[in-house]
Kinemage of the C-alpha trace (Angstrom):
@kinemage 1
@onewidth
@group {chain A} dominant
@subgroup {mainchain}
@vectorlist {calphas} color= white
{ca unk a 1} P -12.045 29.485 126.770
{ca unk a 2} L -15.672 30.040 127.018
{ca unk a 3} L -17.281 33.233 125.765
{ca unk a 4} L -20.369 34.681 124.696
{ca unk a 5} L -18.804 37.519 122.656
{ca unk a 6} L -18.770 37.044 118.891
{ca unk a 7} L -15.793 39.486 118.380
{ca unk a 8} L -13.717 37.238 120.597
{ca unk a 9} L -14.674 34.033 118.807
{ca unk a 10} L -13.781 35.647 115.439
{ca unk a 11} L -10.468 36.884 116.736
{ca unk a 12} L -9.531 33.288 118.027
{ca unk a 13} L -10.420 31.926 114.631
{ca unk a 14} L -8.544 34.675 112.594
{ca unk a 15} L -5.395 34.571 114.916
{ca unk a 16} L -5.125 30.768 114.970
{ca unk a 17} L -5.423 30.728 111.061
{ca unk a 18} L -2.789 33.457 110.754
{ca unk a 19} L -0.399 31.923 113.122
{ca unk a 20} L -0.936 28.431 111.435
{ca unk a 21} L -2.248 26.945 114.746
{ca unk a 22} L -5.844 26.461 113.542
{ca unk a 23} L -5.509 22.557 113.420
{ca unk a 24} L -5.107 22.918 117.151
{ca unk a 25} L -8.179 24.672 117.772
{ca unk a 26} L -11.643 23.399 118.177
{ca unk a 27} L -14.897 25.292 118.617
{ca unk a 28} L -17.865 23.884 120.347
{ca unk a 29} L -21.602 24.994 120.687
{ca unk a 30} L -23.405 24.298 123.893
{ca unk a 31} L -26.938 23.022 123.204
{ca unk a 32} L -29.431 22.766 126.031
{ca unk a 33} L -30.882 19.455 126.635
{ca unk a 34} L -33.429 19.282 129.476
{ca unk a 35} L -31.412 20.318 132.534
{ca unk a 36} L -27.969 19.921 131.038
{ca unk a 37} L -26.053 20.693 127.961
{ca unk a 38} L -24.589 18.780 125.084
{ca unk a 39} L -21.486 20.288 123.450
{ca unk a 40} L -21.333 19.957 119.645
{ca unk a 41} L -17.816 19.845 118.343
{ca unk a 42} L -17.857 22.282 115.336
{ca unk a 43} L -14.016 21.698 114.536
{ca unk a 44} L -12.845 25.051 113.125
{ca unk a 45} L -16.258 26.161 111.887
{ca unk a 46} L -17.728 29.252 113.696
{ca unk a 47} L -20.823 29.960 111.576
{ca unk a 48} L -23.215 27.825 113.845
{ca unk a 49} L -22.095 29.861 116.847
{ca unk a 50} L -23.059 33.075 114.966
{ca unk a 51} L -26.336 31.558 114.075
{ca unk a 52} L -27.127 31.038 117.719
{ca unk a 53} L -26.261 34.576 118.765
{ca unk a 54} L -28.692 35.705 115.998
{ca unk a 55} L -31.458 33.684 117.553
{ca unk a 56} L -30.819 35.318 120.977
{ca unk a 57} L -30.907 38.718 119.487
{ca unk a 58} L -34.173 38.007 117.688
{ca unk a 59} L -35.623 36.866 121.131
{ca unk a 60} L -34.369 40.074 122.838
{ca unk a 61} L -35.983 42.156 119.979
{ca unk a 62} L -39.244 40.264 120.480
{ca unk a 63} L -39.434 41.135 124.116
{ca unk a 64} L -38.833 44.836 123.392
{ca unk a 65} L -41.817 45.267 121.254
């Protein structure tokens, strides 16, 4: 599943933990490299995903000024 929605990512993490299926779930972060993307395996960690959302929000706010 690919998403840009932080609530959806949190829900996947929370539900899989609650249902004892977290060991079957991996999260990935797409990192742009030239004209392609590398996918970093985060295993079950989602904090780096939210850090990338924060960078995007900072850029949007910068352009609004």
